[in-house]
Every structure is written in C-alpha cells, then in structure tokens.
C-alpha positions in Angstrom: 47.1 90.2 36.4 47.9 88.9 33.4 45.1 87.6 30.9 45.4 83.7 29.1 44.5 82.9 25.7 43.7 87.0 25.3 42.1 86.2 22.0 40.4 82.9 22.5 37.0 82.5 23.8 35.2 85.2 22.9 31.7 84.8 21.1 30.6 88.1 21.0 31.9 91.3 18.5 32.5 94.3 20.7 32.7 96.6 17.5 32.6 100.4 17.7 29.2 100.6 15.6 27.7 98.8 18.3 29.2 100.6 21.2 27.9 104.4 20.2 26.5 106.2 17.4 28.7 107.4 14.8 29.2 110.3 12.4 29.2 110.1 8.9 28.7 112.1 5.6 25.1 111.8 3.9 25.3 111.6 0.4 26.5 113.5 -1.7 29.2 114.1 0.8 28.9 117.1 3.4 31.6 116.3 5.9 31.5 113.8 8.7 30.5 116.4 11.2 27.2 117.5 9.5 25.3 113.5 9.1 24.8 111.2 12.3 24.2 107.3 11.2 21.6 106.2 13.9 21.7 102.6 12.9 23.0 99.9 10.1 19.8 100.3 9.1 20.2 104.3 8.0 24.0 103.3 7.0 22.2 101.1 4.6 20.2 103.7 3.3 22.9 105.4 2.9 24.9 103.1 0.9 21.9 102.5 -1.2 21.4 106.3 -2.3 25.0 105.9 -4.6 22.8 103.2 -6.6 19.2 104.7 -6.8 17.9 106.4 -9.9 20.8 105.2 -11.8 21.1 102.6 -15.1 22.2 99.1 -14.4 24.1 97.4 -17.0 25.9 94.3 -17.6 29.3 94.2 -17.3 32.3 91.2 -18.2 33.8 90.9 -15.0 37.0 90.7 -16.8 37.2 93.9 -17.2 36.7 94.9 -13.6 39.9 95.9 -11.1 39.2 95.7 -7.6 39.4 98.5 -5.2 42.4 101.0 -5.4 42.4 100.1 -1.1 41.1 96.7 0.3 39.0 96.3 3.8 39.2 92.6 3.6 41.7 90.5 5.3 40.0 87.0 3.4 37.0 85.8 2.5 34.8 83.5 4.9 34.5 80.7 2.9 31.4 79.7 3.8 29.7 82.9 3.4 31.3 83.1 0.1 30.0 79.5 -1.0 26.7 81.2 0.1 26.8 83.9 -1.9 27.8 81.8 -5.2 24.8 79.6 -4.3 22.3 82.1 -3.9 23.5 83.9 -6.9 23.5 80.6 -8.9 19.9 79.9 -8.1 18.2 83.2 -8.0 20.6 85.4 -9.6 22.2 89.1 -8.7 19.6 90.9 -6.7 21.6 93.9 -6.1 24.2 95.7 -8.4 27.8 96.3 -7.5 29.2 99.7 -7.8 31.5 100.6 -10.0 33.5 103.6 -12.0 35.2 104.1 -14.9 38.9 103.1 -14.2 40.6 106.2 -13.4 43.9 104.7 -15.2 42.9 102.1 -17.9 40.9 103.1 -20.7 37.8 100.7 -21.0 38.2 99.1 -17.3 36.5 99.7 -14.2 37.2 99.5 -10.6 35.0 98.0 -7.9 33.6 100.6 -5.3 31.5 98.0 -4.0 30.7 94.4 -4.8 34.2 92.6 -4.9 32.4 89.1 -3.7 29.9 89.6 -6.6 32.6 90.2 -9.4 34.2 87.4 -7.8 31.2 84.8 -7.7 30.1 86.3 -11.5 33.6 85.2 -12.9 33.3 82.1 -11.4 30.1 81.1 -12.8 30.7 82.7 -16.5 28.3 85.6 -16.0 28.0 89.1 -16.6 27.7 91.3 -13.5 25.2 93.5 -12.8 26.5 96.9 -12.1 25.7 100.9 -11.9 28.5 102.8 -13.2 29.4 106.1 -11.8 31.9 108.7 -12.1 33.3 109.5 -8.7 36.8 110.9 -7.4 38.7 109.0 -4.7 37.3 110.7 -2.0 33.6 109.7 -2.8 35.2 106.4 -3.8 36.6 105.2 0.0 33.2 106.7 1.6 30.8 104.9 -0.4 33.0 101.5 -0.2 33.6 101.9 3.5 29.9 102.5 4.1 28.4 99.5 2.3 31.1 97.0 4.2 30.3 98.6 7.5 26.4 98.3 6.7 26.7 94.6 5.2 29.9 93.0 5.3 30.3 93.0 9.0 33.9 93.7 8.7 35.1 92.7 12.4 37.1 95.4 14.3 40.5 94.8 12.8 39.5 94.9 9.3 38.3 98.1 10.0 41.5 99.2 12.0 43.3 97.9 9.0 41.0 100.1 6.5 41.4 103.0 8.7 45.0 102.9 8.5 45.4 102.4 4.7 42.8 105.2 4.6 45.5 107.3 6.4 48.6 106.4 5.1 46.6 107.3 1.9 46.5 111.0 3.2 42.7 111.1 3.8 41.6 113.0 6.9 39.8 111.5 10.1 36.7 113.3 8.7 37.0 111.1 5.6 38.0 108.3 7.4 35.1 108.8 10.2 32.8 109.1 7.3 34.0 105.8 5.5 33.4 103.5 8.4 31.0 105.3 10.1 32.9 105.9 13.6 33.4 108.6 15.3 36.8 110.6 15.7 38.2 108.8 19.1 36.9 105.2 17.7 39.0 105.8 14.3 42.0 106.8 16.7 42.0 104.1 18.7 41.8 101.8 15.4 45.0 103.6 14.1 46.4 103.2 17.5 45.6 99.4 17.7 47.2 98.4 14.0 50.6 101.0 14.7 51.4 99.1 17.8 50.9 95.9 16.7 53.2 94.3 13.8 51.5 94.0 10.5 53.2 90.2 10.9 51.4 89.4 13.8 47.8 90.8 12.6 48.2 88.7 9.5 48.6 85.3 11.6 45.8 86.2 13.9 43.2 87.2 10.9 40.2 89.2 11.0 39.2 87.5 14.0 35.5 87.8 13.3 34.4 87.0 17.2 37.4 89.1 18.4 36.0 92.9 19.4 37.8 95.7 19.9 38.8 95.5 23.8 40.4 92.5 23.4 42.4 94.0 19.9 43.2 96.9 22.5 44.6 95.0 25.5 47.1 93.0 23.2 48.7 96.8 21.7 48.9 97.7 24.9 50.7 94.7 25.8 52.8 94.4 22.4 53.4 98.8 23.3 54.7 97.6 27.0 57.0 94.8 25.6 58.3 97.1 22.8 59.0 100.2 25.6 61.0 97.4 27.5 63.2 96.7 24.6 63.7 100.2 23.8 65.1 100.8 27.5 67.1 97.7 27.7 68.8 98.6 24.4 
C-alpha cells in the first residue's frame, strides 16, 4: 500500500554515517580503502589535520571566492544567525581553509568555511584563514570531510554533492573519502538524485529531518512512474 505524505512527519535523520562505519582517506590522501573513519570525532580530526601546524593569516573576505563545487542547498537561517552572533561576541575561534585561486592571481578559493567568510563580510571584519597549496582532489576531500564532521548536511545534500563530484569526473574512492561513506552508500546517493528530477529536489529543499530511506522510497516511486510513461509512449 502506498504511503501518504512520504516526506512528512519525520523527526529523525537516517543518514548513512549513522548506519555504518565508513571509509575515507587519511591526510595526506592514501585512498579510501586504506583508512577507516570510526566516528564523527575521528572525522573531525581528519578535517583538523588540514589546519594543524599551519600559519593563520587574516584575509579580506572580498578577495575570497567560493569552492568550485557546492555542498549545501541553502543556509539554515537560524543556525547562521547564531554563528554570526557568536563571532560578533567572541570572534572567530576556528580558521577557515583556503587555497590560492587556481585561475585568478591575488585571490583565494574556499575549501571549507563558507559561512564564516560570509559572516566576516557582514561584520566588516577580516577572516582568519589557513592558506594551503592543494590540488582539486585534495580540495574536495577536505571540503567533504569538514562538512561531514561539522555541518550536519542532510542526506540529499550529501547525495547532490556526490553527484556533482561524479559529474566532475571523480571516482568513487574520492567521493567515498569526501563524504565518509562506503561505496554502496555513495552508489545509493547517486541513484537517488539521478532518478528524482533536480527541480523536484529543489522544491523539497535540504529536508534536514528526512533521512536516506524516505528519499530512496521517493526515488523508486519516481522511477516506476517514469517506466510506466515510457511504456505508454
């Protein structure tokens, strides 16, 4: 029997990182199969490794551009306001990670810390940052690990990020490392966003309380409907 209100009334998030331990690359990168992340705390340590022992500088937010691949579907306004007030009162506790912009001299590209840059801009302050020369592959892994550890990305945000990385030509090992998810979980993420039209996902939004299983169910329903339309045609 079909479920009614498939995406409604859900209070828990059934994310992949709650379902199983996942594989990710250590820093420096050694490949997803060579390092296992046992907890969010360990993943946070992986992300912190990109900042450890590095000189922190202050940069003008106006010379910093966003990452070449996005991982969010929009900011939570309440959480963003809390961050803004915290930085206004206490200052920026944790530096962001940027790299020299690969295509524009004198500018930087954010690896992680987009919201802190935005806050600094709104407050008219410099942003504390670590500047590191890294390649695109290291960039997406560092970005994904940081956000998987701290940003509470929803399942669909992770799935969209996985699909964007795949479209950019990254293999499943890199995507698994970036999302701290095993190959099976990444495959499921990509299949969900492949079946469900981007316009539908955009209207639903990040759906923070909706976990993997509800999105999988919806994708299967969409897939069956598409098959029926194809048969009729």
